[in-house]
C-alpha positions as CSV (number, residue, x, y, z in Angstrom):
1,X,-4.7,17.9,-22.4
2,X,-5.5,13.9,-21.7
3,X,-3.7,11.8,-19.8
4,X,-1.7,9.7,-22.3
5,X,-1.3,5.9,-20.7
6,X,0.2,3.0,-22.7
7,X,-1.5,0.1,-21.6
8,X,-0.1,-3.3,-21.2
9,X,-1.9,-6.7,-21.0
10,X,-0.9,-9.3,-17.8
11,X,0.1,-12.8,-19.0
12,X,0.6,-12.1,-22.6
13,X,2.9,-15.1,-23.9
14,X,4.9,-14.4,-27.0
15,X,5.9,-16.8,-29.3
16,X,9.3,-19.5,-28.9
17,X,11.2,-21.7,-31.1
18,X,10.8,-25.2,-30.6
19,X,14.3,-25.1,-28.4
20,X,12.9,-22.7,-26.1
21,X,9.6,-24.7,-26.0
22,X,11.6,-27.7,-25.3
23,X,13.2,-26.4,-22.1
24,X,11.9,-27.2,-19.1
25,X,10.0,-24.6,-17.4
26,X,10.6,-23.4,-13.3
27,X,8.5,-24.7,-11.1
28,X,6.0,-22.2,-10.4
29,X,6.0,-19.7,-6.9
30,X,3.5,-21.6,-4.5
31,X,1.9,-18.9,-2.6
32,X,-0.9,-19.4,-0.3
33,X,-3.2,-17.0,0.9
34,X,-4.4,-16.5,4.3
35,X,-7.5,-14.7,4.9
36,X,-10.6,-15.5,2.1
37,X,-12.5,-12.0,2.4
38,X,-12.7,-9.4,-0.5
39,X,-8.9,-8.2,-0.3
40,X,-8.0,-12.0,-0.1
41,X,-9.9,-13.2,-3.0
42,X,-8.7,-10.4,-4.9
43,X,-4.8,-11.8,-4.2
44,X,-6.0,-15.2,-4.7
45,X,-7.3,-14.7,-8.4
46,X,-4.4,-12.4,-9.0
47,X,-1.9,-15.7,-8.0
48,X,-4.3,-17.8,-10.2
49,X,-3.8,-15.7,-13.3
50,X,-0.2,-15.5,-12.9
51,X,1.9,-17.8,-15.8
52,X,4.5,-18.4,-13.1
53,X,2.4,-18.8,-10.0
54,X,0.9,-21.3,-8.3
55,X,-2.2,-20.8,-5.6
56,X,-0.7,-23.2,-2.7
57,X,-3.7,-23.0,-0.2
58,X,-6.4,-20.9,1.4
59,X,-6.3,-20.3,5.1
60,X,-9.9,-19.6,6.5
61,X,-11.9,-20.2,9.4
62,X,-15.3,-19.6,8.2
63,X,-17.2,-22.3,7.0
64,X,-18.8,-20.4,4.2
65,X,-15.1,-19.2,3.3
66,X,-14.1,-22.7,3.1
67,X,-16.9,-23.8,1.0
68,X,-15.7,-21.5,-1.4
69,X,-12.3,-22.1,-1.5
70,X,-13.1,-25.8,-1.9
71,X,-15.8,-25.5,-4.2
72,X,-12.9,-23.8,-6.8
73,X,-11.1,-27.3,-6.2
74,X,-8.4,-25.1,-3.7
75,X,-6.5,-26.9,-0.4
76,X,-8.4,-24.8,2.3
77,X,-7.3,-24.9,6.1
78,X,-8.9,-23.7,9.0
79,X,-5.8,-22.0,10.6
80,X,-2.7,-21.2,9.3
81,X,-0.9,-23.4,11.8
82,X,-3.2,-26.5,10.4
83,X,-1.7,-25.5,7.0
84,X,2.0,-25.1,7.9
85,X,1.9,-28.6,9.7
86,X,0.8,-29.9,6.2
87,X,3.0,-27.7,4.0
88,X,5.0,-24.9,3.6
89,X,4.7,-22.6,0.6
90,X,7.0,-20.5,-1.1
91,X,5.4,-17.3,0.2
92,X,2.5,-16.1,2.3
93,X,-0.1,-13.7,1.8
94,X,-1.7,-12.3,5.0
95,X,-4.9,-10.8,3.9
96,X,-6.7,-11.2,7.8
97,X,-7.6,-8.4,10.3
98,X,-5.3,-6.4,11.6
99,X,-5.1,-7.7,14.8
100,X,-3.9,-11.1,14.2
101,X,-0.6,-9.9,11.7
102,X,1.5,-10.0,14.6
103,X,0.9,-13.7,15.8
104,X,0.3,-15.1,12.3
105,X,3.5,-12.9,10.7
106,X,5.7,-14.4,13.9
107,X,4.1,-17.8,12.8
108,X,5.1,-17.4,9.2
109,X,8.8,-16.1,10.0
110,X,9.1,-19.1,12.4
111,X,8.6,-21.4,9.6
112,X,11.0,-19.8,7.5
113,X,8.2,-18.8,4.8
114,X,8.5,-15.2,3.7
115,X,5.5,-12.9,4.2
116,X,3.4,-10.3,2.6
117,X,1.2,-8.6,5.2
118,X,-1.6,-6.8,4.2
119,X,-1.1,-2.6,5.5
120,X,-1.3,-1.7,8.1
121,X,1.5,-3.8,9.4
122,X,0.4,-4.4,12.6
123,X,-2.0,-2.4,15.4
124,X,0.7,-0.5,17.1
125,X,4.2,0.5,15.9
126,X,5.5,-1.5,19.3
127,X,3.8,-4.8,17.3
128,X,5.2,-4.0,14.3
129,X,9.0,-3.7,15.4
130,X,8.6,-7.1,17.0
131,X,7.5,-8.7,14.0
132,X,10.2,-6.7,12.0
133,X,12.9,-7.5,14.4
134,X,11.8,-11.3,14.3
135,X,12.0,-11.5,10.5
136,X,15.3,-9.6,10.4
137,X,17.0,-12.2,12.9
138,X,15.5,-14.9,11.0
139,X,16.4,-13.6,7.5
140,X,13.1,-14.3,6.2
141,X,11.5,-11.6,3.8
142,X,8.6,-9.6,5.4
143,X,6.7,-7.4,2.9
144,X,3.6,-4.8,3.2
145,X,1.2,-4.4,1.0
146,X,1.0,-0.8,0.1
147,X,0.3,-1.7,-3.0
148,X,0.1,1.8,-4.2
149,X,3.7,2.2,-5.0
150,X,3.2,-0.4,-7.7
151,X,0.8,1.7,-9.5
152,X,2.3,2.6,-12.8
153,X,1.4,6.4,-11.9
154,X,3.3,6.7,-8.8
155,X,6.1,5.1,-10.4
156,X,6.2,7.8,-13.3
157,X,5.6,10.1,-10.5
158,X,8.5,8.6,-8.1
159,X,10.6,8.6,-11.0
160,X,10.1,12.2,-12.2
161,X,10.7,13.6,-8.9
162,X,14.0,11.9,-8.8
163,X,14.9,13.0,-11.9
164,X,14.5,16.8,-10.6
165,X,11.6,17.6,-13.0
166,X,10.0,19.9,-10.2
167,X,13.0,20.5,-8.4
168,X,13.1,20.2,-4.9
169,X,9.9,19.7,-3.2
170,X,8.9,22.1,-0.8
171,X,5.4,21.1,-0.5
172,X,2.8,18.3,-0.8
173,X,-1.6,18.8,-0.3
174,X,-3.1,15.8,0.0
175,X,-6.6,15.3,0.3
176,X,-9.0,12.5,1.2
177,X,-12.4,13.0,1.8
178,X,-15.4,10.5,0.6
179,X,-18.5,9.7,2.2
180,X,-18.7,6.3,3.9
181,X,-22.9,5.2,4.3
182,X,-24.6,4.6,6.9
183,X,-25.2,0.9,6.3
184,X,-21.0,0.6,6.3
185,X,-21.1,1.2,10.1
186,X,-24.1,-1.0,10.8
187,X,-22.4,-3.9,8.9
188,X,-19.6,-3.4,11.5
189,X,-20.4,-1.8,14.4
190,X,-16.4,-1.9,15.7
191,X,-16.2,1.0,13.0
192,X,-17.7,3.7,15.3
193,X,-15.7,2.7,18.4
194,X,-12.7,4.8,19.3
195,X,-9.6,4.1,17.4
196,X,-11.5,2.9,14.4
197,X,-12.0,6.3,12.8
198,X,-10.5,7.4,9.2
199,X,-7.0,8.2,11.2
200,X,-6.2,4.6,12.0
201,X,-8.4,2.8,8.9
202,X,-7.4,5.5,5.6
203,X,-4.8,7.4,6.4
204,X,-2.0,4.7,6.6
205,X,-2.7,4.4,2.4
206,X,-1.9,8.0,1.9
207,X,0.9,8.7,4.4
208,X,2.7,5.8,2.9
209,X,2.7,7.6,-0.4
210,X,3.9,10.9,1.3
211,X,6.5,9.2,2.7
212,X,7.5,7.5,-0.6
213,X,7.6,11.0,-2.4
214,X,9.3,12.9,0.4
215,X,11.1,10.9,2.7
216,X,11.1,10.0,6.4
217,X,9.0,12.7,8.6
218,X,10.2,14.2,11.3
219,X,7.4,16.0,13.1
220,X,3.3,15.9,13.2
221,X,0.6,18.3,14.3
222,X,-2.5,17.3,14.1
223,X,-5.9,18.1,14.9
224,X,-9.4,15.7,14.7
225,X,-13.2,16.7,14.9
226,X,-15.4,14.3,16.6
227,X,-18.0,12.1,14.8
228,X,-20.8,14.1,13.1
229,X,-23.1,11.1,13.2
230,X,-22.3,10.6,16.9
231,X,-19.7,7.6,17.0
232,X,-17.1,7.2,19.2
233,X,-14.2,8.3,17.2
234,X,-13.3,11.3,14.6
235,X,-15.1,11.6,11.1
236,X,-12.4,14.3,10.0
237,X,-8.6,15.2,10.8
238,X,-5.7,17.3,9.3
239,X,-2.4,16.9,9.8
240,X,0.8,19.0,8.9
241,X,3.9,16.5,8.4
242,X,7.4,18.0,8.2
243,X,10.0,15.8,6.4
244,X,13.5,15.4,7.5
245,X,14.4,17.0,3.8
246,X,12.3,20.4,4.8
247,X,9.1,19.8,2.6
248,X,5.9,20.2,4.8
249,X,3.1,18.4,3.5
250,X,-0.8,19.3,4.4
251,X,-3.1,16.3,5.0
252,X,-6.9,15.9,5.4
253,X,-9.2,13.2,5.7
254,X,-12.8,12.5,6.2
255,X,-14.9,9.5,5.6
256,X,-18.0,12.0,6.2
257,X,-17.3,14.8,3.5
258,X,-19.1,14.3,0.0
259,X,-16.0,15.1,-2.9
260,X,-14.5,13.5,-5.8
261,X,-10.8,14.3,-4.1
262,X,-9.6,10.8,-2.8
263,X,-7.3,8.1,-4.5
264,X,-10.2,5.9,-4.3
265,X,-12.1,8.1,-6.8
266,X,-9.4,9.1,-8.8
267,X,-6.8,6.6,-9.4
268,X,-9.1,4.0,-11.3
269,X,-7.4,1.4,-9.2
270,X,-10.5,-0.5,-7.9
271,X,-13.4,-0.8,-10.2
272,X,-15.5,-1.0,-7.3
273,X,-15.4,2.8,-7.1
274,X,-16.6,5.2,-9.7
275,X,-14.0,7.1,-11.5
276,X,-13.7,10.9,-11.5
277,X,-11.2,13.3,-13.7
278,X,-9.9,15.1,-10.5
279,X,-6.9,14.8,-8.6
280,X,-6.1,14.7,-4.9
281,X,-2.3,15.2,-4.6
282,X,-0.7,19.0,-5.3
283,X,3.2,18.5,-5.1
284,X,5.0,21.9,-5.6
285,X,8.6,22.3,-6.5
286,X,11.3,24.7,-6.6
287,X,11.1,24.6,-10.3
288,X,7.7,23.0,-10.9
289,X,4.5,21.4,-9.9
290,X,2.7,18.3,-10.5
291,X,-0.7,16.8,-9.6
292,X,-1.7,13.4,-9.3
293,X,-3.2,10.8,-10.4
294,X,-3.4,12.8,-13.6
295,X,0.1,13.0,-13.8
296,X,0.4,16.8,-14.9
297,X,3.1,18.7,-14.7
298,X,3.5,22.2,-14.5
299,X,6.6,24.6,-15.5
300,X,6.8,28.5,-16.6
301,X,7.1,28.6,-20.4
302,X,10.7,30.6,-19.3
303,X,12.4,30.8,-15.9
304,X,10.2,30.6,-12.4
305,X,8.3,33.6,-12.6
306,X,4.3,34.0,-12.1
307,X,4.1,37.2,-14.3
308,X,5.0,34.5,-17.3
309,X,3.0,32.2,-18.8
310,X,2.7,28.5,-17.2
311,X,1.6,25.0,-19.1
312,X,1.2,21.3,-18.1
313,X,2.3,18.3,-20.2
314,X,1.1,15.0,-18.8
315,X,3.7,12.1,-18.2
316,X,2.7,8.8,-19.4
317,X,2.3,5.9,-17.3
318,X,1.7,1.7,-17.6
319,X,-1.4,0.8,-16.3
320,X,-1.4,-2.8,-15.0
321,X,-3.1,-4.1,-12.1
322,X,-1.1,-3.0,-9.0
323,X,-2.2,-6.0,-6.8
324,X,-0.8,-8.3,-9.9
325,X,2.5,-6.2,-9.9
326,X,3.0,-6.3,-6.3
327,X,2.6,-10.1,-6.2
328,X,5.3,-10.4,-9.2
329,X,7.4,-8.4,-6.9
330,X,7.0,-10.5,-4.0
331,X,7.9,-13.6,-6.1
332,X,11.0,-11.9,-7.3
333,X,11.5,-11.4,-3.3
334,X,11.1,-15.1,-2.7
335,X,13.4,-15.9,-5.7
336,X,16.2,-13.6,-4.2
337,X,16.1,-11.2,-7.3
338,X,15.1,-7.9,-5.7
339,X,14.8,-6.6,-2.5
340,X,11.5,-5.1,-1.2
341,X,10.1,-2.3,-2.4
342,X,7.9,-1.6,0.9
343,X,9.9,-3.6,3.6
344,X,8.7,-4.5,6.9
345,X,10.7,-1.3,8.3
346,X,8.5,0.8,5.6
347,X,5.5,-0.5,7.0
348,X,6.4,0.4,10.5
349,X,7.6,3.8,9.6
350,X,4.3,4.7,8.0
351,X,2.3,3.6,11.0
352,X,4.4,5.5,13.1
353,X,3.7,8.5,11.6
354,X,-0.2,7.7,11.4
355,X,0.1,7.1,15.5
356,X,1.8,10.6,15.6
357,X,-1.3,12.2,13.9
358,X,-3.5,10.5,16.2
359,X,-1.5,11.8,19.6
360,X,-1.4,15.0,18.3
361,X,-4.9,15.2,17.8
362,X,-5.3,14.1,21.1
363,X,-2.9,16.1,22.5
364,X,-2.6,18.9,20.7
365,X,1.1,18.8,20.8
366,X,3.7,18.2,18.1
367,X,4.9,14.8,17.9
368,X,8.5,14.1,16.8
369,X,9.0,10.7,15.2
370,X,11.8,8.7,17.1
371,X,11.8,5.8,14.9
372,X,14.7,3.7,15.2
373,X,16.5,3.9,11.3
374,X,17.5,0.6,10.0
375,X,18.7,-0.5,6.7
376,X,16.6,-2.1,4.2
377,X,17.7,-5.7,3.8
378,X,19.2,-6.8,0.8
379,X,18.1,-9.7,-1.6
380,X,18.7,-12.3,0.1
381,X,20.8,-15.2,-1.4
382,X,19.7,-18.5,-3.0
383,X,21.2,-22.0,-3.5
């Protein structure tokens, strides 16, 4: 059975009565993008396409990036401090290298400017705790760009799981296998160094989705294999996550395996990756099973019984651009209409799990997650 998808068009405008046309439209939400690289330019384009948002400014240290921004008629600054001295936008998207996230995030918080930080939130969970504490104390919204949670497929899966369509989640198998070509590493030699393998670079995306589906992680046990290409880091790792709910997930990640089973190659989320019809997540429940991203839900025709027929149906979902949905959500958080879907605390918790995977693979020990449990902030009140 083919996946049934309901497609909605972004930015569509309906007809309005003359009275509606006469009403004053609210001022657009002004959002600045810090970092005008690949992902920064995607954020900027999404903001420019949204009718109720405006691209307030670009911050980019490179001369090429500054010229590219100014060529598009955008206000451009070399540093975040320069921009904040000239103007404080309604919100900031930080699309800069991870080592800059702590300093730049703290600068936004100090300026009272809500911030959406690309994942991972910071280099270490200790830095993330410093940043989230500062944001909480200042009551400044802090979001992390785990955009997959905004994907229509993920929303449909989350809703079905919450409705108990497969019963209690017992187990998850997640596969994150792909092959990064040699020139990927030659272009940036730091990618071959210790600490820059697929555990830290890629796994945080999948860990965040597993936490989204199954809740907080209790313990982690992992093993990693040294790079087959002779790099300092690993190129293959497998982890077993035990959740506080009692569910268990196994997740395998590698950047040196030729395979179609990764989110990038199955979700059709980013046109830069070739699409396959495979799935990379299998979720097993007490009453049924689910695969993603094809959204197939399996049940026995009668009561659960391996001797009786089993069949599948496909869930439907909306297929809007997750980055566009995420930036619209950011604007709603800025306005106080919504609480963050992926708060700084959520980003911190996912980073703690990734750190535990790395530590367990190095030591051979099971690692218990002892992250501090704090409340996700409610929508802030606006005047």
